[in-house]
C-alpha positions, -999 to +999 in steps of 0.1 A: -165-164+204-147-188+228-120-194+202-116-156+198-112-152+236-085-179+236-067-163+208-067-129+225-054-144+257-026-161+237-017-128+220-016-111+254+005-138+270+029-139+241+032-102+242+039-100+279+065-127+277+082-111+247+082-075+259+089-079+297+125-072+292+121-042+268+154-023+268+155+014+278+179+021+249+170+019+212+173-016+198+199-027+174+190-013+139+216-033+120+204-052+089+187-084+100+187-076+137+154-081+156+148-063+189+149-088+218+117-074+232+098-086+201+116-118+194+091-142+209+058-127+200+034-149+180+019-132+149-018-122+152-040-147+134-071-126+127-079-105+096-097-072+090-103-044+115-098-067+145-061-068+138-057-031+148-079-036+178-059-066+191-026-047+185-040-017+205-050-040+233-015-056+235+004-023+234-019-004+256-017-031+283+021-025+286+017+013+285-010+014+312+009-010+334+040+010+332+061-018+317+068+007+289+077+037+310+068+073+302+094+088+278+105+054+265+104+048+228+082+021+214+096-004+188+096+009+152+068+002+128+089-023+109+097-042+142+061-043+152+050-055+117+075-083+118+067-094+154+029-094+150+028-104+113+006-074+103+008-047+077+022-012+081-014+001+078-025-019+108+004-007+129-002+029+120-039+026+128-030+011+161-005+038+169-030+064+158-056+050+183-031+050+211-022+086+203-059+095+203-062+079+237-034+100+250-011+070+257+016+078+231+030+107+211+045+103+176+073+126+166+078+123+129+113+112+120+121+104+156+097+077+168+067+070+191+070+076+228+050+066+259+033+095+277+029+101+314-002+083+327-016+117+339-017+128+303-043+101+294-076+116+283-105+113+306-130+112+277-124+096+243-141+079+213-137+042+222-118+027+193-138-006+190-171+013+188-158+034+159-156+002+137-194+004+131-210+027+106-237+038+130-212+050+156-191+068+130-222+086+117-232+094+153-199+111+159-203+132+128-238+142+140-223+152+174-196+173+156-222+190+135-240+203+165-209+211+185-187+226+158-213+247+140-219+267+172-181+269+178-177+283+143-203+310+149-186+320+181-152+320+164-165+344+138-174+369+166-144+363+189-114+352+168-082+371+170-058+378+140-034+352+155-061+326+156-072+334+121-036+329+110-035+295+126-066+285+106-050+298+074-018+279+082-037+246+086-056+251+054-024+259+035-009+227+049-040+207+039-038+221+003-002+211-001-011+174+005-043+171-016-029+140-034-019+121-002-049+112+019-030+103+051-011+136+051-042+157+052-055+142+085-033+163+108-039+197+092-076+188+089-077+183+127-056+214+133-081+236+114-111+223+134-091+226+166-081+262+158-118+271+153-127+255+186-100+276+203-112+308+186-147+302+200-134+317+233-149+289+254-122+265+266-146+236+268-150+235+230-113+231+225-109+207+255-136+184+241-121+185+206-087+177+222-102+147+240-119+134+209-086+136+190-077+126+155-103+097+156-130+122+147-115+127+113-134+103+090-104+094+069-088+078+099-117+053+102-125+043+066-098+036+041-098+055+008-079+027-010-110+020-031-105+055-047-082+059-076-058+089-075-081+111-096-112+105-075-092+108-043-079+142-053-115+152-062-128+140-029-102+161-010-108+191-032-144+191-020-133+189+016-108+217+010-134+240-006-158+235+023-130+244+047-123+275+027-160+286+029-159+282+067-127+302+069-140+330+047-171+334+069-150+335+101-125+359+084-153+384+076-169+379+111-202+365+098-214+341+126-245+329+107-226+321+076-199+304+096-224+282+114-241+273+081-208+265+064-196+243+092-229+224+094-229+219+057-193+206+058-200+180+085-233+169+070-215+164+037-187+145+056-213+123+071-227+114+037-192+109+023-184+086+052-216+065+045-207+061+008-171+053+016-181+026+041-205+011+016-179+012-012-152-004+010-176-031+021-186-038-014-150-041-026-143-065+002-173-086-006-163-087-043-128-098-035-141-125-012-164-138-038-136-138-064-114-159-041-142-184-034-148-187-072-112-197-078-107-234-085-089-252-056 
């Protein structure tokens, strides 16, 4: 534990010294050029989920202090990867967590930008706590209670425009059934649209505060699934979404509540199995490495 604390302090110190002179204009993107703001950062030395957590801590410190000012663009994924010695997946998870915390906004094809401090969420799922299976299952249990009632209210109160937004999110989800990462945003849009259609602003505000972190696929990797099983997994999610939509479309509150609860109970079980499979794969790989002759 003491060694870990020293390592984190070193990361923070290196980060502050390397990024204190971050330019307000985009860094040089020529081949081989490295942004001056990242030139002196020491790569992170830990492995596993802690990598993303430490990267979040380093970046959020600069964002909260105002060293990276609202509206300024963060370094690119490739630049952060090179500076910290981490994979693209770790960088994306860290940026996703910062986005869920209301500290940054990512515009696809443009970059990731710091937000005004006033836009920071007052309530959020704390990222470190979401690393544990128990906490992730608790979040899904919370959602089952919250969103099943929201779905019932949406079936009674939804407008045609709100129904259209749900349909649009489902269509977007269906277009990306073979790419797990690409289904996260439309998945959240669908659930958010239902919360808004409930006609009680606190449902949608709470969902907005929870953010993308409530989508299980942002917390447990699906890399252990082959392409066929991944598509099958997402087809099940898609069908459950369709059942919820159908109940809301025909204004059947009881069916909408039941369909939403079933969907989230199933998601909870899928999360438990995915976590176990991922842990089993990691253990098998570790055992294989230990068995290799030195």
